[in-house]
C-alpha positions as CSV (number, residue, x, y, z in Angstrom):
1,X,-27.5,21.1,-23.2
2,X,-25.9,24.5,-23.2
3,X,-29.3,26.1,-23.7
4,X,-30.5,24.2,-20.6
5,X,-27.5,25.4,-18.5
6,X,-28.2,29.0,-19.6
7,X,-31.8,28.7,-18.7
8,X,-30.9,27.2,-15.3
9,X,-28.5,30.1,-14.5
10,X,-31.2,32.6,-15.4
11,X,-33.8,30.9,-13.3
12,X,-31.3,30.3,-10.4
13,X,-30.7,34.1,-10.2
14,X,-34.3,34.6,-9.3
15,X,-34.5,32.1,-6.4
16,X,-35.2,33.5,-3.0
17,X,-32.7,31.8,-0.6
18,X,-35.1,32.3,2.3
19,X,-37.5,29.8,0.7
20,X,-34.9,27.1,0.0
21,X,-34.8,24.0,2.2
22,X,-32.1,21.3,1.8
23,X,-32.7,17.9,3.3
24,X,-29.9,15.7,4.5
25,X,-29.9,12.3,6.0
26,X,-27.0,10.7,7.8
27,X,-26.6,7.7,10.0
28,X,-24.3,5.5,12.0
29,X,-24.4,1.8,12.8
30,X,-22.7,-0.4,15.3
31,X,-21.7,-2.5,12.3
32,X,-19.2,0.3,11.6
33,X,-17.1,-0.7,14.6
34,X,-13.4,-0.9,13.9
35,X,-12.0,-4.4,13.8
36,X,-8.3,-3.3,14.2
37,X,-6.6,-0.8,16.5
38,X,-3.2,0.6,17.3
39,X,-1.2,0.2,20.5
40,X,2.3,0.8,21.7
41,X,4.9,-1.7,20.6
42,X,4.5,-4.9,22.5
43,X,1.0,-4.0,23.9
44,X,-2.3,-5.4,22.8
45,X,-5.5,-3.5,21.9
46,X,-8.3,-4.6,24.2
47,X,-11.8,-3.2,23.7
48,X,-15.5,-4.3,23.5
49,X,-17.7,-4.4,20.5
50,X,-21.4,-5.2,20.3
51,X,-22.0,-8.7,19.0
52,X,-25.3,-9.8,17.4
53,X,-27.3,-6.7,18.5
54,X,-26.7,-4.3,15.7
55,X,-28.3,-0.9,16.0
56,X,-28.6,1.9,13.5
57,X,-29.2,5.6,14.3
58,X,-30.5,7.8,11.5
59,X,-30.7,11.6,11.6
60,X,-32.7,13.7,9.1
61,X,-32.4,17.4,9.1
62,X,-33.6,20.4,7.1
63,X,-31.2,23.2,6.5
64,X,-32.5,26.7,5.8
65,X,-30.7,30.0,5.4
66,X,-31.4,30.8,9.1
67,X,-29.9,27.4,10.2
68,X,-31.0,23.9,11.0
69,X,-34.7,23.2,11.4
70,X,-36.8,20.1,11.9
71,X,-34.1,17.7,13.2
72,X,-35.5,14.2,13.4
73,X,-33.6,11.2,14.8
74,X,-34.7,7.6,14.9
75,X,-33.3,4.4,16.4
76,X,-33.8,1.2,14.4
77,X,-33.0,-2.3,15.5
């Protein structure tokens, strides 16, 4: 295993950072709505949450040395 780590460090030193692309995917869903809240003492928390119409938003992005490229978002039902 140590030999592989040494080889990786050697190979990594020769990488061109301008050619690297890191992909990241993130998302949010209405199922992530909080079920509890905080209010002043003696007051109630009143708010709306979606019921039965769950929606998910996904975002995929490519990060390069110059910045974010190729952002792609989608809305799923």
